[in-house]
PDB file as gemmi writes it, atoms N, CA and C in Angstrom:
CRYST1    1.000    1.000    1.000  90.00  90.00  90.00 P 1                      
ATOM      1  N   UNK A   1       2.974 105.750  71.390  1.00  0.00           N  
ATOM      2  CA  UNK A   1       2.256 105.457  70.186  1.00  0.00           C  
ATOM      3  C   UNK A   1       1.144 104.201  70.370  1.00  0.00           C  
ATOM      4  N   UNK A   2       0.092 104.488  69.963  1.00  0.00           N  
ATOM      5  CA  UNK A   2      -1.056 103.570  70.066  1.00  0.00           C  
ATOM      6  C   UNK A   2      -0.876 102.393  69.140  1.00  0.00           C  
ATOM      7  N   UNK A   3      -1.157 101.260  69.752  1.00  0.00           N  
ATOM      8  CA  UNK A   3      -0.997  99.977  68.771  1.00  0.00           C  
ATOM      9  C   UNK A   3      -2.311  99.835  68.203  1.00  0.00           C  
ATOM     10  N   UNK A   4      -2.374  99.634  66.746  1.00  0.00           N  
ATOM     11  CA  UNK A   4      -3.641  99.378  66.112  1.00  0.00           C  
ATOM     12  C   UNK A   4      -3.958  97.857  65.946  1.00  0.00           C  
ATOM     13  N   UNK A   5      -5.295  97.703  66.110  1.00  0.00           N  
ATOM     14  CA  UNK A   5      -5.732  96.230  65.937  1.00  0.00           C  
ATOM     15  C   UNK A   5      -6.565  96.183  64.713  1.00  0.00           C  
ATOM     16  N   UNK A   6      -6.209  95.248  63.769  1.00  0.00           N  
ATOM     17  CA  UNK A   6      -7.144  95.247  62.675  1.00  0.00           C  
ATOM     18  C   UNK A   6      -8.346  94.516  62.992  1.00  0.00           C  
ATOM     19  N   UNK A   7      -9.483  94.985  62.260  1.00  0.00           N  
ATOM     20  CA  UNK A   7     -10.749  94.304  62.441  1.00  0.00           C  
ATOM     21  C   UNK A   7     -10.556  92.957  61.573  1.00  0.00           C  
ATOM     22  N   UNK A   8     -11.675  92.068  62.022  1.00  0.00           N  
ATOM     23  CA  UNK A   8     -11.694  90.862  61.182  1.00  0.00           C  
ATOM     24  C   UNK A   8     -12.281  91.235  59.930  1.00  0.00           C  
ATOM     25  N   UNK A   9     -12.235  90.490  58.807  1.00  0.00           N  
ATOM     26  CA  UNK A   9     -12.990  90.584  57.580  1.00  0.00           C  
ATOM     27  C   UNK A   9     -14.518  90.877  57.662  1.00  0.00           C  
ATOM     28  N   UNK A  10     -15.124  90.014  58.640  1.00  0.00           N  
ATOM     29  CA  UNK A  10     -16.499  90.151  58.886  1.00  0.00           C  
ATOM     30  C   UNK A  10     -16.853  91.508  59.558  1.00  0.00           C  
ATOM     31  N   UNK A  11     -16.006  91.942  60.489  1.00  0.00           N  
ATOM     32  CA  UNK A  11     -16.298  93.295  61.007  1.00  0.00           C  
ATOM     33  C   UNK A  11     -16.132  94.416  60.115  1.00  0.00           C  
ATOM     34  N   UNK A  12     -15.036  94.486  59.231  1.00  0.00           N  
ATOM     35  CA  UNK A  12     -14.847  95.384  58.243  1.00  0.00           C  
ATOM     36  C   UNK A  12     -15.974  95.441  57.225  1.00  0.00           C  
ATOM     37  N   UNK A  13     -16.375  94.264  56.749  1.00  0.00           N  
ATOM     38  CA  UNK A  13     -17.604  94.299  55.675  1.00  0.00           C  
ATOM     39  C   UNK A  13     -18.823  94.881  56.448  1.00  0.00           C  
ATOM     40  N   UNK A  14     -18.988  94.448  57.701  1.00  0.00           N  
ATOM     41  CA  UNK A  14     -20.352  94.910  58.384  1.00  0.00           C  
ATOM     42  C   UNK A  14     -20.192  96.351  58.519  1.00  0.00           C  
ATOM     43  N   UNK A  15     -19.084  96.974  58.988  1.00  0.00           N  
ATOM     44  CA  UNK A  15     -19.063  98.396  59.168  1.00  0.00           C  
ATOM     45  C   UNK A  15     -19.249  99.217  57.885  1.00  0.00           C  
ATOM     46  N   UNK A  16     -18.506  98.625  56.859  1.00  0.00           N  
ATOM     47  CA  UNK A  16     -18.537  99.184  55.470  1.00  0.00           C  
ATOM     48  C   UNK A  16     -19.979  99.292  54.863  1.00  0.00           C  
ATOM     49  N   UNK A  17     -20.627  98.143  55.068  1.00  0.00           N  
ATOM     50  CA  UNK A  17     -22.088  98.155  54.709  1.00  0.00           C  
ATOM     51  C   UNK A  17     -22.939  98.947  55.341  1.00  0.00           C  
ATOM     52  N   UNK A  18     -22.735  98.971  56.645  1.00  0.00           N  
ATOM     53  CA  UNK A  18     -23.518  99.921  57.519  1.00  0.00           C  
ATOM     54  C   UNK A  18     -23.377 101.393  57.153  1.00  0.00           C  
ATOM     55  N   UNK A  19     -22.028 101.774  56.839  1.00  0.00           N  
ATOM     56  CA  UNK A  19     -21.839 103.072  56.551  1.00  0.00           C  
ATOM     57  C   UNK A  19     -22.337 103.488  55.322  1.00  0.00           C  
ATOM     58  N   UNK A  20     -22.299 102.666  54.295  1.00  0.00           N  
ATOM     59  CA  UNK A  20     -23.007 102.833  52.966  1.00  0.00           C  
ATOM     60  C   UNK A  20     -24.420 103.051  53.080  1.00  0.00           C  
ATOM     61  N   UNK A  21     -25.180 102.275  53.898  1.00  0.00           N  
ATOM     62  CA  UNK A  21     -26.674 102.314  54.123  1.00  0.00           C  
ATOM     63  C   UNK A  21     -26.905 103.522  54.878  1.00  0.00           C  
ATOM     64  N   UNK A  22     -26.100 103.922  55.844  1.00  0.00           N  
ATOM     65  CA  UNK A  22     -26.258 105.150  56.661  1.00  0.00           C  
ATOM     66  C   UNK A  22     -26.331 106.457  55.671  1.00  0.00           C  
ATOM     67  N   UNK A  23     -25.258 106.562  54.854  1.00  0.00           N  
ATOM     68  CA  UNK A  23     -24.940 107.520  53.952  1.00  0.00           C  
ATOM     69  C   UNK A  23     -25.919 107.687  52.844  1.00  0.00           C  
ATOM     70  N   UNK A  24     -26.182 106.534  52.162  1.00  0.00           N  
ATOM     71  CA  UNK A  24     -26.900 106.369  50.986  1.00  0.00           C  
ATOM     72  C   UNK A  24     -28.407 106.071  51.048  1.00  0.00           C  
ATOM     73  N   UNK A  25     -28.749 105.315  52.191  1.00  0.00           N  
ATOM     74  CA  UNK A  25     -29.914 104.729  52.219  1.00  0.00           C  
ATOM     75  C   UNK A  25     -29.941 103.335  51.726  1.00  0.00           C  
ATOM     76  N   UNK A  26     -30.931 102.469  52.105  1.00  0.00           N  
ATOM     77  CA  UNK A  26     -30.789 101.146  51.723  1.00  0.00           C  
ATOM     78  C   UNK A  26     -31.036 101.013  50.190  1.00  0.00           C  
ATOM     79  N   UNK A  27     -31.841 101.868  49.489  1.00  0.00           N  
ATOM     80  CA  UNK A  27     -31.967 101.535  48.113  1.00  0.00           C  
ATOM     81  C   UNK A  27     -30.793 101.841  47.360  1.00  0.00           C  
ATOM     82  N   UNK A  28     -30.204 102.972  47.465  1.00  0.00           N  
ATOM     83  CA  UNK A  28     -28.891 103.335  46.860  1.00  0.00           C  
ATOM     84  C   UNK A  28     -27.884 102.443  47.223  1.00  0.00           C  
ATOM     85  N   UNK A  29     -27.653 102.143  48.445  1.00  0.00           N  
ATOM     86  CA  UNK A  29     -26.637 101.165  48.723  1.00  0.00           C  
ATOM     87  C   UNK A  29     -26.841  99.941  47.919  1.00  0.00           C  
ATOM     88  N   UNK A  30     -27.957  99.364  47.939  1.00  0.00           N  
ATOM     89  CA  UNK A  30     -28.404  98.187  47.219  1.00  0.00           C  
ATOM     90  C   UNK A  30     -27.902  98.343  45.688  1.00  0.00           C  
ATOM     91  N   UNK A  31     -28.370  99.478  45.180  1.00  0.00           N  
ATOM     92  CA  UNK A  31     -27.942  99.743  43.813  1.00  0.00           C  
ATOM     93  C   UNK A  31     -26.425  99.763  43.606  1.00  0.00           C  
ATOM     94  N   UNK A  32     -25.698 100.437  44.644  1.00  0.00           N  
ATOM     95  CA  UNK A  32     -24.152 100.493  44.584  1.00  0.00           C  
ATOM     96  C   UNK A  32     -23.575  98.996  44.458  1.00  0.00           C  
ATOM     97  N   UNK A  33     -24.089  98.091  45.340  1.00  0.00           N  
ATOM     98  CA  UNK A  33     -23.602  96.802  45.443  1.00  0.00           C  
ATOM     99  C   UNK A  33     -23.978  95.934  44.029  1.00  0.00           C  
ATOM    100  N   UNK A  34     -24.830  96.326  43.406  1.00  0.00           N  
ATOM    101  CA  UNK A  34     -25.260  95.649  42.173  1.00  0.00           C  
ATOM    102  C   UNK A  34     -24.684  96.298  40.919  1.00  0.00           C  
ATOM    103  N   UNK A  35     -23.820  97.383  41.103  1.00  0.00           N  
ATOM    104  CA  UNK A  35     -23.228  97.810  39.762  1.00  0.00           C  
ATOM    105  C   UNK A  35     -22.130  96.900  39.201  1.00  0.00           C  
ATOM    106  N   UNK A  36     -22.199  97.080  38.002  1.00  0.00           N  
ATOM    107  CA  UNK A  36     -20.967  96.230  37.146  1.00  0.00           C  
ATOM    108  C   UNK A  36     -20.274  97.272  36.559  1.00  0.00           C  
ATOM    109  N   UNK A  37     -19.101  96.977  36.384  1.00  0.00           N  
ATOM    110  CA  UNK A  37     -18.083  97.935  35.589  1.00  0.00           C  
ATOM    111  C   UNK A  37     -17.879  97.213  34.298  1.00  0.00           C  
ATOM    112  N   UNK A  38     -18.471  97.789  33.235  1.00  0.00           N  
ATOM    113  CA  UNK A  38     -18.252  97.328  31.870  1.00  0.00           C  
ATOM    114  C   UNK A  38     -16.900  97.756  31.397  1.00  0.00           C  
ATOM    115  N   UNK A  39     -16.202  98.499  31.912  1.00  0.00           N  
ATOM    116  CA  UNK A  39     -14.882  98.828  31.364  1.00  0.00           C  
ATOM    117  C   UNK A  39     -13.894  97.954  31.983  1.00  0.00           C  
ATOM    118  N   UNK A  40     -14.159  97.057  32.955  1.00  0.00           N  
ATOM    119  CA  UNK A  40     -13.112  96.121  33.547  1.00  0.00           C  
ATOM    120  C   UNK A  40     -13.372  94.778  33.018  1.00  0.00           C  
ATOM    121  N   UNK A  41     -12.451  93.981  32.714  1.00  0.00           N  
ATOM    122  CA  UNK A  41     -12.479  92.717  32.194  1.00  0.00           C  
ATOM    123  C   UNK A  41     -12.636  91.834  33.623  1.00  0.00           C  
ATOM    124  N   UNK A  42     -13.298  90.706  33.528  1.00  0.00           N  
ATOM    125  CA  UNK A  42     -13.301  89.801  34.647  1.00  0.00           C  
ATOM    126  C   UNK A  42     -11.888  89.277  34.856  1.00  0.00           C  
ATOM    127  N   UNK A  43     -11.403  89.330  36.202  1.00  0.00           N  
ATOM    128  CA  UNK A  43     -10.048  89.063  36.518  1.00  0.00           C  
ATOM    129  C   UNK A  43      -9.598  87.732  35.937  1.00  0.00           C  
ATOM    130  N   UNK A  44     -10.359  86.743  36.031  1.00  0.00           N  
ATOM    131  CA  UNK A  44      -9.905  85.372  35.380  1.00  0.00           C  
ATOM    132  C   UNK A  44      -9.673  85.476  34.071  1.00  0.00           C  
ATOM    133  N   UNK A  45     -10.712  86.119  33.316  1.00  0.00           N  
ATOM    134  CA  UNK A  45     -10.556  86.326  31.706  1.00  0.00           C  
ATOM    135  C   UNK A  45      -9.244  87.097  31.546  1.00  0.00           C  
ATOM    136  N   UNK A  46      -9.086  88.223  32.207  1.00  0.00           N  
ATOM    137  CA  UNK A  46      -7.823  88.960  32.084  1.00  0.00           C  
ATOM    138  C   UNK A  46      -6.569  88.200  32.328  1.00  0.00           C  
ATOM    139  N   UNK A  47      -6.565  87.450  33.180  1.00  0.00           N  
ATOM    140  CA  UNK A  47      -5.371  86.613  33.508  1.00  0.00           C  
ATOM    141  C   UNK A  47      -5.144  85.488  32.432  1.00  0.00           C  
ATOM    142  N   UNK A  48      -6.181  84.902  32.010  1.00  0.00           N  
ATOM    143  CA  UNK A  48      -6.035  83.938  30.990  1.00  0.00           C  
ATOM    144  C   UNK A  48      -5.507  84.706  29.672  1.00  0.00           C  
ATOM    145  N   UNK A  49      -5.894  85.749  29.325  1.00  0.00           N  
ATOM    146  CA  UNK A  49      -5.448  86.619  28.177  1.00  0.00           C  
ATOM    147  C   UNK A  49      -4.068  87.042  28.343  1.00  0.00           C  
ATOM    148  N   UNK A  50      -3.745  87.474  29.585  1.00  0.00           N  
ATOM    149  CA  UNK A  50      -2.260  87.846  29.794  1.00  0.00           C  
ATOM    150  C   UNK A  50      -1.366  86.659  29.702  1.00  0.00           C  
ATOM    151  N   UNK A  51      -1.727  85.493  30.293  1.00  0.00           N  
ATOM    152  CA  UNK A  51      -0.818  84.296  30.203  1.00  0.00           C  
ATOM    153  C   UNK A  51      -0.722  83.742  28.835  1.00  0.00           C  
ATOM    154  N   UNK A  52      -1.866  83.891  27.873  1.00  0.00           N  
ATOM    155  CA  UNK A  52      -1.808  83.392  26.490  1.00  0.00           C  
ATOM    156  C   UNK A  52      -0.676  84.221  25.761  1.00  0.00           C  
ATOM    157  N   UNK A  53      -0.555  85.448  26.091  1.00  0.00           N  
ATOM    158  CA  UNK A  53       0.572  86.230  25.191  1.00  0.00           C  
ATOM    159  C   UNK A  53       1.830  86.232  25.944  1.00  0.00           C  
ATOM    160  N   UNK A  54       1.917  85.667  27.115  1.00  0.00           N  
ATOM    161  CA  UNK A  54       3.231  85.806  27.983  1.00  0.00           C  
ATOM    162  C   UNK A  54       4.392  85.000  27.413  1.00  0.00           C  
ATOM    163  N   UNK A  55       5.479  85.703  27.222  1.00  0.00           N  
ATOM    164  CA  UNK A  55       6.786  85.008  27.047  1.00  0.00           C  
ATOM    165  C   UNK A  55       7.301  84.575  28.162  1.00  0.00           C  
ATOM    166  N   UNK A  56       7.088  83.154  28.445  1.00  0.00           N  
ATOM    167  CA  UNK A  56       7.379  82.674  29.738  1.00  0.00           C  
ATOM    168  C   UNK A  56       8.885  82.695  30.142  1.00  0.00           C  
ATOM    169  N   UNK A  57       9.635  82.498  29.081  1.00  0.00           N  
ATOM    170  CA  UNK A  57      11.100  82.557  29.451  1.00  0.00           C  
ATOM    171  C   UNK A  57      11.535  83.930  29.669  1.00  0.00           C  
ATOM    172  N   UNK A  58      11.182  84.838  29.039  1.00  0.00           N  
ATOM    173  CA  UNK A  58      11.525  86.204  29.330  1.00  0.00           C  
ATOM    174  C   UNK A  58      10.832  86.559  30.889  1.00  0.00           C  
ATOM    175  N   UNK A  59       9.725  86.126  31.002  1.00  0.00           N  
ATOM    176  CA  UNK A  59       8.898  86.393  32.339  1.00  0.00           C  
ATOM    177  C   UNK A  59       9.859  85.967  33.628  1.00  0.00           C  
ATOM    178  N   UNK A  60      10.208  84.637  33.390  1.00  0.00           N  
ATOM    179  CA  UNK A  60      11.011  84.014  34.489  1.00  0.00           C  
ATOM    180  C   UNK A  60      12.440  84.621  34.563  1.00  0.00           C  
ATOM    181  N   UNK A  61      13.135  84.962  33.479  1.00  0.00           N  
ATOM    182  CA  UNK A  61      14.337  85.621  33.493  1.00  0.00           C  
ATOM    183  C   UNK A  61      14.174  86.900  34.389  1.00  0.00           C  
ATOM    184  N   UNK A  62      13.144  87.677  34.060  1.00  0.00           N  
ATOM    185  CA  UNK A  62      12.923  88.907  34.892  1.00  0.00           C  
ATOM    186  C   UNK A  62      12.629  88.680  36.390  1.00  0.00           C  
ATOM    187  N   UNK A  63      11.782  87.743  36.632  1.00  0.00           N  
ATOM    188  CA  UNK A  63      11.376  87.428  38.004  1.00  0.00           C  
ATOM    189  C   UNK A  63      12.602  86.955  38.759  1.00  0.00           C  
ATOM    190  N   UNK A  64      13.346  86.081  38.090  1.00  0.00           N  
ATOM    191  CA  UNK A  64      14.500  85.333  39.026  1.00  0.00           C  
ATOM    192  C   UNK A  64      15.922  85.867  38.523  1.00  0.00           C  
ATOM    193  N   UNK A  65      15.893  87.205  38.366  1.00  0.00           N  
ATOM    194  CA  UNK A  65      17.304  87.970  38.027  1.00  0.00           C  
ATOM    195  C   UNK A  65      18.170  87.781  39.250  1.00  0.00           C  
TER     196      UNK A  65                                                      
END                                                                             
């Protein structure tokens, strides 16, 4: 069995960007990177809202069963 070696994050990003540019062209790849998802909340905002409604006692009881 062949051992796999993970790429560095920089290598992964570079290869992914190059693949998008190769398949989509520079203009469409740039548009893709600029896309925003209106249906998803910002993760920090989502986390703050989740924490605000959290029953901490019940949460800790569940986590530390």
